[in-house]
C-alpha positions in Angstrom: 13.4 -24.2 -23.1 13.2 -23.2 -26.7 9.5 -22.3 -26.2 10.5 -19.9 -23.4 12.5 -17.9 -26.0 9.5 -17.6 -28.4 7.6 -15.0 -26.4 6.5 -11.5 -27.4 7.5 -9.7 -24.1 10.1 -9.9 -21.3 7.9 -11.2 -18.6 10.3 -12.3 -15.8 7.6 -13.4 -13.4 6.1 -15.7 -16.0 9.6 -17.0 -16.8 10.3 -17.7 -13.1 7.1 -19.7 -12.8 7.9 -21.9 -15.8 11.4 -22.7 -14.5 10.1 -23.6 -11.0 10.3 -27.3 -12.0 14.1 -27.1 -11.6 13.7 -26.6 -7.9 14.3 -30.3 -6.9 16.7 -32.5 -5.0 19.8 -33.4 -6.9 21.9 -35.9 -4.9 22.5 -34.5 -1.4 21.4 -31.0 -2.1 18.4 -29.1 -3.4 18.3 -26.2 -6.0 16.4 -23.1 -5.1 16.0 -20.5 -7.8 17.0 -17.1 -6.7 16.5 -15.1 -10.0 15.3 -15.6 -13.6 15.3 -12.8 -16.2 15.0 -12.2 -19.9 17.5 -10.2 -21.8 16.5 -8.3 -24.9 17.6 -7.9 -28.4 21.2 -7.0 -29.2 20.1 -4.6 -32.0 17.2 -2.8 -33.4 14.6 -4.7 -35.3 15.4 -8.0 -33.5 13.1 -10.2 -31.6 11.7 -9.0 -28.3 13.7 -11.8 -26.5 17.2 -12.9 -27.3 17.7 -15.1 -24.3 17.3 -15.5 -20.5 19.3 -16.5 -17.5 18.5 -18.2 -14.2 20.5 -18.2 -11.0 20.1 -20.7 -8.2 21.3 -21.4 -4.7 22.4 -24.9 -3.7 20.9 -25.8 -0.4 21.7 -28.5 2.2 19.2 -30.3 4.5 19.6 -27.6 7.1 18.5 -24.9 4.7 22.0 -23.5 4.4 23.4 -22.3 1.1 26.4 -24.4 0.1 26.9 -23.1 -3.4 25.4 -21.3 -6.4 25.0 -21.6 -10.1 24.0 -19.5 -13.2 22.9 -20.5 -16.6 22.3 -18.5 -19.8 19.9 -19.8 -22.6 19.8 -18.1 -25.9 19.4 -18.6 -29.7 22.5 -18.7 -31.9 22.2 -19.3 -35.7 18.7 -20.6 -35.2 19.8 -23.2 -32.5 19.1 -23.1 -28.8 22.3 -22.9 -26.7 23.0 -23.1 -23.1 26.0 -21.3 -21.6 27.2 -22.7 -18.2 28.1 -19.3 -16.8 29.0 -20.4 -13.2 28.7 -23.1 -10.6 30.5 -23.1 -7.3 30.3 -25.3 -4.3 31.8 -24.7 -0.9 34.8 -27.0 -0.4 33.0 -29.1 2.2 30.1 -29.7 -0.2 32.3 -30.9 -3.1 32.6 -34.6 -4.1 29.2 -35.4 -2.6 27.4 -36.1 -5.9 25.4 -32.9 -6.5 27.2 -31.9 -9.7 26.8 -35.4 -11.2 23.1 -35.6 -10.3 22.3 -32.1 -11.5 24.2 -32.4 -14.7 22.5 -35.7 -15.6 19.0 -34.3 -14.9 19.4 -31.0 -16.5 21.1 -32.4 -19.6 18.1 -34.8 -20.1 15.8 -31.8 -19.7 17.8 -29.8 -22.2 17.5 -32.7 -24.8 13.8 -32.9 -24.3 13.5 -29.1 -24.5 15.1 -28.7 -27.9 18.6 -27.4 -26.6 21.2 -28.0 -29.3 24.5 -27.5 -27.4 26.0 -26.5 -24.2 28.9 -24.0 -24.1 31.5 -23.3 -21.4 34.6 -21.2 -20.7 37.1 -23.4 -18.9 39.8 -21.9 -16.6 42.2 -23.3 -13.9 40.9 -26.6 -12.4 37.8 -26.3 -14.5 39.9 -27.0 -17.6 40.4 -30.5 -16.3 36.9 -31.1 -15.0 35.1 -29.8 -18.2 37.4 -31.9 -20.4 36.6 -35.0 -18.4 32.9 -34.1 -18.6 32.9 -34.6 -22.3 33.3 -31.0 -23.6 35.6 -30.4 -26.5 37.2 -27.3 -27.9 34.8 -24.8 -29.6 35.7 -24.9 -33.3 35.1 -21.2 -33.8 38.4 -20.1 -35.5 39.2 -17.3 -33.0 38.2 -19.4 -30.0 40.2 -22.3 -31.1 43.2 -20.3 -31.8 43.1 -18.9 -28.3 42.7 -22.4 -26.8 45.7 -23.6 -28.8 47.8 -20.7 -27.7 47.0 -21.4 -24.1 47.8 -25.1 -24.5 51.1 -24.2 -26.2 52.0 -21.9 -23.4 51.2 -24.5 -20.7 53.2 -27.2 -22.7 56.2 -24.9 -22.8 55.9 -24.3 -19.0 55.8 -28.0 -18.0 58.2 -29.2 -20.6 61.5 -28.6 -18.6 60.2 -30.9 -15.8 59.1 -33.7 -18.2 61.0 -36.8 -19.2 62.4 -37.0 -22.8 59.6 -39.4 -23.7 56.9 -37.1 -22.3 58.4 -34.1 -24.1 58.0 -36.0 -27.4 54.3 -36.5 -26.5 53.9 -32.8 -25.9 55.7 -32.0 -29.2 53.4 -34.4 -31.0 50.3 -32.7 -29.5 51.5 -29.3 -30.7 52.3 -30.7 -34.1 48.8 -32.2 -34.4 47.2 -28.8 -33.7 49.2 -27.3 -36.6 47.8 -29.9 -39.0 44.2 -28.7 -38.4 42.3 -31.9 -39.4 43.7 -34.1 -36.7 43.4 -31.7 -33.8 43.4 -33.6 -30.5 40.2 -33.4 -28.4 40.1 -31.9 -24.9 39.2 -35.3 -23.5 42.1 -36.9 -25.3 44.5 -34.4 -23.9 43.4 -34.6 -20.2 43.8 -38.5 -20.3 47.3 -38.3 -21.8 49.7 -40.4 -19.8 53.4 -41.1 -20.0 56.3 -41.4 -17.5 54.1 -38.9 -15.7 50.8 -40.8 -15.2 49.0 -37.4 -15.0 50.8 -35.7 -17.9 47.4 -34.7 -19.5 46.1 -33.3 -16.2 49.2 -31.3 -15.7 49.0 -30.1 -19.3 45.3 -29.0 -19.1 45.4 -27.6 -15.6 45.9 -23.9 -15.8 44.9 -23.6 -19.5 41.8 -21.6 -20.6 39.5 -22.5 -23.5 36.0 -22.2 -24.9 34.3 -25.6 -25.0 31.1 -27.1 -26.4 29.1 -30.3 -25.9 26.6 -31.2 -28.6 23.2 -32.6 -27.4 21.5 -32.9 -30.7 22.3 -35.7 -33.3 
């Protein structure tokens, strides 16, 4: 994918052809690309191409669309980055294995293609899912500050319904964020248990945060 960024012009037809290999079966469903397009420089004097996006429809055996996804690939500080912009499956199509199969295949392709990291913006139920998928908080100072603020607000919201022991765990999480060097990871938070066996799930659900998963060593 990094090679697709090193081109002199924004040739969307050429891009679409080179991404056609993504149109495969992933678990129970098949991906069909619906669009692929370059986006240009963010300022004058920059490279002709600063990134591209592709959109796909998720198709069942009957040829019916049961979901869609969108990914952005671009260069940031000399590294190739993927942003998981969107993926949605119809309720009846969830839990069938598409997401797991697609993620495993595409992440392997990313590694072989020179992608350095994958970024996401987690909201609502996605905050739990992305944390369990191995994404951690983006360490950019502004993004991390917003994540911590969201977690603090959520902790304050659920605290009145928690047991005294669980309240102490929430207080300890907030204390660790203030320390800086021992910040808890998103995965650590979502797996937090106590008198409430889903304390971590209840904490992360409803938060919003920028996340990153590193693919390079």
